[in-house]
C-alpha positions in Angstrom: 53.9 -21.4 11.5 54.4 -18.2 9.3 57.2 -17.0 11.5 58.9 -20.3 11.7 59.0 -20.5 7.9 60.4 -17.2 7.3 63.0 -17.6 10.0 64.3 -20.7 8.4 64.3 -19.4 4.8 61.4 -21.7 3.7 58.6 -20.0 2.1 55.3 -21.6 0.9 52.5 -19.8 -0.8 49.3 -20.0 1.3 51.3 -21.0 4.2 48.2 -21.3 6.8 46.7 -23.7 4.4 49.9 -25.6 3.8 50.2 -25.9 7.7 46.8 -27.2 7.9 47.3 -29.8 5.3 50.5 -30.9 6.7 49.2 -31.2 10.2 46.2 -33.3 8.7 48.8 -36.1 7.6 48.6 -39.1 9.8 52.3 -39.7 9.4 55.2 -37.9 11.1 56.8 -35.4 8.7 59.6 -33.1 9.0 61.6 -31.0 6.4 65.3 -30.4 6.7 67.4 -27.7 5.3 71.0 -28.3 3.5 72.6 -28.4 6.9 69.9 -30.9 8.3 68.4 -28.4 10.5 64.6 -29.1 11.1 62.6 -26.3 9.3 59.1 -27.9 9.6 57.3 -30.6 11.7 53.8 -31.7 11.6 51.5 -32.6 14.6 52.1 -36.3 14.0 56.0 -35.5 14.2 55.5 -33.8 17.6 53.7 -36.9 18.9 56.1 -39.3 17.5 59.2 -37.3 18.8 57.3 -36.2 22.0 58.5 -32.7 21.5 56.6 -29.5 20.5 57.3 -28.0 17.1 59.1 -25.1 18.7 61.4 -27.6 20.3 62.1 -29.7 17.2 62.9 -26.5 15.1 65.8 -25.8 17.4 67.3 -29.2 16.5 69.1 -31.0 13.7 68.3 -34.4 12.5 71.4 -35.7 14.4 69.8 -34.6 17.7 66.8 -36.9 17.0 68.5 -40.0 15.7 71.9 -41.7 15.9 74.4 -40.8 13.2 74.4 -44.6 12.2 70.5 -44.6 11.7 69.2 -45.4 8.2 67.4 -42.3 8.3 70.6 -40.3 7.9 71.8 -42.5 4.9 68.4 -42.1 3.3 68.5 -38.4 3.4 72.0 -38.4 2.1 71.0 -40.5 -0.8 68.0 -38.6 -1.5 70.1 -35.5 -1.9 72.8 -37.0 -4.0 70.2 -38.7 -6.5 67.5 -35.6 -6.4 65.0 -38.3 -6.1 63.0 -40.4 -3.6 64.4 -43.0 -1.3 62.3 -45.6 0.3 63.5 -47.7 3.3 61.2 -50.5 4.9 61.3 -52.1 8.1 64.0 -49.8 9.7 64.4 -49.1 13.6 64.2 -45.4 14.4 64.7 -44.5 18.1 65.9 -41.6 20.2 66.9 -41.1 23.7 63.7 -39.3 24.2 61.7 -42.2 22.7 63.5 -44.6 25.0 63.6 -47.3 22.5 63.4 -48.2 18.8 60.2 -48.5 16.7 60.0 -50.3 13.4 58.9 -47.9 10.7 59.0 -47.4 6.9 60.8 -44.2 5.7 60.4 -42.1 2.7 62.6 -39.2 2.0 62.3 -36.9 -1.1 64.1 -33.5 -2.2 61.5 -30.8 -2.9 61.3 -30.1 -6.5 61.1 -26.5 -6.4 63.4 -25.8 -3.6 66.2 -28.6 -3.8 67.8 -27.2 -0.6 65.0 -29.0 1.3 64.5 -32.7 2.0 61.1 -34.1 3.3 61.2 -37.0 5.6 58.2 -39.0 6.3 57.8 -42.0 8.7 55.2 -44.7 8.3 54.7 -47.3 11.1 54.6 -50.7 9.8 52.7 -50.5 6.5 55.2 -52.2 4.1 57.1 -53.7 6.9 53.9 -55.7 7.9 53.4 -57.0 4.4 57.0 -58.1 4.1 56.8 -60.0 7.4 53.7 -61.8 6.1 55.4 -63.0 2.9 59.0 -63.7 3.9 58.9 -64.8 7.4 58.2 -68.2 9.3 59.8 -70.0 6.4 60.4 -73.1 8.9 56.8 -73.2 9.8 55.7 -72.9 6.3 57.9 -75.8 5.3 56.4 -78.1 7.8 52.9 -77.1 6.8 53.8 -77.6 3.3 55.2 -81.1 4.0 51.9 -82.2 5.7 49.9 -80.9 2.9 51.9 -82.8 0.5 51.5 -85.9 2.3 47.7 -85.4 2.8 47.3 -84.6 -1.0 49.1 -87.9 -1.8 47.0 -89.8 0.6 43.6 -88.2 -0.7 44.5 -88.9 -4.5 44.9 -92.6 -3.9 41.3 -93.3 -2.7 39.8 -90.8 -5.1 41.3 -92.7 -8.0 39.7 -95.8 -6.6 36.2 -94.3 -6.2 36.3 -93.0 -9.8 37.3 -96.3 -11.0 34.6 -98.0 -9.3 32.0 -95.6 -10.5 33.4 -96.3 -14.1 33.1 -99.9 -13.8 29.5 -99.7 -12.4 28.3 -97.1 -15.3 27.7 -99.5 -18.0 25.4 -101.8 -15.8 23.3 -99.0 -14.7 20.0 -97.5 -15.9 20.0 -94.1 -17.3 19.1 -92.4 -13.9 21.7 -94.3 -12.0 24.1 -93.7 -14.8 23.9 -90.0 -14.3 24.7 -90.5 -10.7 27.9 -92.7 -11.6 28.8 -89.7 -13.9 28.3 -87.2 -11.1 30.7 -89.3 -8.8 33.3 -89.2 -11.6 33.0 -85.5 -12.2 33.1 -84.6 -8.5 36.3 -86.8 -7.8 37.7 -84.9 -10.8 37.2 -81.8 -9.2 38.6 -82.7 -5.8 41.6 -84.0 -7.5 42.2 -80.8 -9.3 41.8 -79.0 -6.1 44.2 -81.2 -4.5 46.8 -80.7 -7.5 46.5 -77.0 -7.0 47.2 -77.2 -3.3 50.2 -79.4 -4.0 51.8 -76.6 -5.9 52.2 -74.8 -2.4 54.1 -77.5 -1.1 56.7 -77.5 -3.7 60.0 -76.1 -2.0 62.2 -77.4 -4.9 64.7 -74.6 -6.0 63.7 -72.7 -8.9 65.3 -73.6 -12.4 66.4 -69.9 -12.9 67.7 -68.1 -16.0 68.0 -64.5 -17.1 64.5 -63.3 -18.1 63.5 -60.3 -20.1 60.4 -59.2 -18.0 58.9 -57.4 -21.1 59.0 -60.5 -23.1 57.0 -62.2 -20.1 54.6 -59.2 -20.1 54.0 -59.3 -23.9 53.2 -63.0 -23.7 50.7 -62.2 -20.9 49.1 -59.4 -22.8 48.7 -61.6 -25.9 47.0 -64.3 -23.6 44.8 -61.6 -21.7 43.6 -60.1 -25.0 42.7 -63.5 -26.4 41.0 -64.7 -23.4 38.8 -61.7 -22.5 37.3 -60.8 -25.7 35.9 -57.4 -26.0 34.8 -54.7 -23.3 38.4 -53.5 -22.1 41.6 -52.2 -23.7 45.2 -53.4 -22.8 48.0 -51.1 -23.1 51.7 -50.8 -21.7 54.0 -48.2 -20.4 57.5 -49.7 -20.3 60.8 -48.7 -19.0 62.9 -50.4 -22.0 66.1 -50.2 -20.2 65.3 -52.5 -17.5 67.9 -55.2 -16.7 66.9 -58.9 -16.7 65.4 -60.8 -13.8 67.0 -63.9 -12.5 64.0 -66.2 -12.5 61.8 -68.9 -14.0 60.0 -67.4 -17.2 57.1 -69.8 -17.1 56.3 -69.2 -13.4 56.7 -65.4 -14.1 54.2 -65.7 -16.8 51.8 -67.5 -14.5 52.2 -64.8 -11.8 51.4 -61.9 -14.3 48.6 -63.9 -16.1 47.0 -64.5 -13.0 46.8 -60.9 -12.1 45.8 -59.7 -15.5 43.0 -62.3 -15.5 41.8 -60.9 -12.1 42.1 -57.4 -13.8 39.8 -58.5 -16.6 37.4 -60.1 -14.4 37.1 -57.0 -12.4 36.4 -55.0 -15.3 33.8 -57.3 -16.9 32.0 -57.5 -13.3 31.9 -53.8 -13.2 30.1 -53.8 -16.5 32.1 -50.8 -17.8 34.4 -50.7 -20.9 37.6 -50.6 -18.7 41.2 -50.6 -19.1 44.2 -52.7 -18.0 47.6 -51.0 -17.9 51.0 -53.0 -17.6 53.7 -50.7 -16.3 57.5 -51.3 -15.5 59.9 -48.9 -13.7 63.3 -49.0 -12.1 63.0 -48.0 -8.5 66.7 -47.6 -7.1 65.5 -46.4 -3.5 63.6 -49.4 -2.5 65.4 -51.7 0.0 64.2 -54.0 2.7 65.7 -56.0 5.6 65.6 -59.9 5.3 63.7 -61.0 8.5 65.8 -62.8 11.0 69.2 -61.2 9.6 70.8 -57.9 9.2 71.0 -58.3 5.5 69.3 -55.4 3.4 68.5 -56.3 -0.3 67.4 -54.1 -3.1 64.1 -54.6 -5.3 64.5 -52.2 -7.9 62.4 -53.7 -10.6 58.7 -52.7 -10.5 56.1 -54.4 -12.5 52.4 -53.0 -12.0 49.2 -54.3 -13.4 46.5 -51.5 -13.1 42.7 -51.9 -13.8 39.6 -49.8 -13.7 37.4 -52.5 -12.3 35.4 -52.3 -9.2 38.3 -52.6 -6.9 39.0 -54.7 -3.7 37.4 -53.7 -0.5 39.8 -52.2 2.0 39.2 -54.6 4.7 39.8 -57.5 2.3 43.2 -55.9 1.1 45.6 -57.0 4.0 44.4 -60.7 3.5 44.1 -60.8 -0.4 47.0 -63.1 -0.7 46.0 -65.6 2.0 44.7 -69.0 0.6 40.9 -69.4 0.2 40.3 -65.5 0.6 38.4 -64.4 -2.6 35.8 -61.8 -3.8 34.4 -64.0 -6.7 31.3 -66.2 -6.0 32.5 -69.7 -6.5 36.1 -68.7 -6.4 38.5 -71.0 -4.5 40.9 -68.1 -3.5 44.1 -69.8 -4.8 45.2 -67.6 -7.5 46.6 -64.8 -5.5 48.0 -67.2 -2.9 50.0 -68.8 -5.7 51.1 -65.5 -7.1 52.4 -64.5 -3.6 54.3 -67.9 -3.4 56.0 -67.5 -6.7 57.1 -63.9 -6.1 58.5 -65.0 -2.7 60.4 -67.8 -4.4 61.9 -65.3 -6.7 63.0 -63.1 -3.8 60.4 -60.4 -4.2 57.2 -59.1 -2.9 53.8 -58.3 -4.1 51.2 -55.9 -2.8 47.7 -54.8 -3.7 46.8 -51.1 -3.6 43.5 -49.4 -4.2 43.1 -46.5 -6.8 40.8 -43.7 -7.4 39.0 -46.3 -9.7 40.1 -49.9 -9.7 43.1 -51.7 -8.3 46.9 -51.8 -8.7 48.9 -55.1 -8.1 52.7 -54.2 -7.8 55.4 -56.7 -7.9 59.0 -55.9 -6.7 61.8 -58.1 -8.0 65.6 -58.0 -7.5 67.5 -57.7 -10.8 70.1 -60.0 -12.1 73.4 -59.3 -10.9 76.8 -59.5 -12.8 75.0 -59.1 -16.2 76.2 -56.6 -18.8 72.8 -55.4 -18.7 72.7 -54.5 -15.2 73.0 -50.8 -14.5 76.5 -49.7 -13.4 75.0 -48.3 -10.0 71.7 -49.1 -8.4 71.5 -45.4 -7.7 71.3 -44.7 -11.7 67.9 -43.6 -12.7 66.5 -44.8 -16.2 
């Protein structure tokens, strides 16, 4: 390892320790010099490219991937912006691999030695989340249509049951009157649940207008502070230069209010005086492929809600946006499913990430194009 580093001109203090740390990473990682020669490759990269480190160090990036590969473009963009570039759901294949594999890609320029670019491949992480949220639209519409029909058919007899109970109530004794009231209350509860389910079957186009995401978050912050009482603090860390979102303001308020409400409940259930943090940022390197097409779209607007609550168990995290999945006793598991639907309708994605303490919900949204507020280039940093 030390010899390879010296031969390629890449020096790291504590090289044996650095080698051990890099080799411990589960994802393939390589380091390229200014000529795209490979200077370093970890054990996962050896397994991925089916070649030893000594062999890889004799090659350039172009020997591993085709010239037209998105990897080449991401490396070039990382150099031009001196930042981090993420590509999701891209196909990476080599003659040695004998086929293509879908991966997520992250490239970054080394801050202390900008000659070098770090390239890391992550197999099917964000890509899997995107597939879950953006694919099977036709099947979803069919299921939604059936749900809408069932909701209509269920609500009609519920109204009859409730009306009959109300008519019987005055003629009943005190004990029986309580049972009639119970029938009314339970039919109301079923009706409310059906109303919530009907939201998922609404496939009408959104009424979209340019929306200042910070105005949305300030409204959500006011409602959160007013609703949760004491026990937690709320603060924000905003990028004030974000361009507007083309969306529905009321629905975006509902998205972030649901996430903030979950954060407040997580803090309250932990029993500690926690903190909720709203953050926004411009992430020009985040791009993804629209499933079923060759189109690649950019989601540069990032909104995060962090909390210091008890967190979401790792086993539940991949399915946290599915209907009826919940960690709350007595919860219905529809809040986060509705969040995912609204974000999807806006052309974005939402993900749940664990933290050292608490949870982060990250929403990525497309920015409004053709507006004077839009940055001159998506590659510009704030």
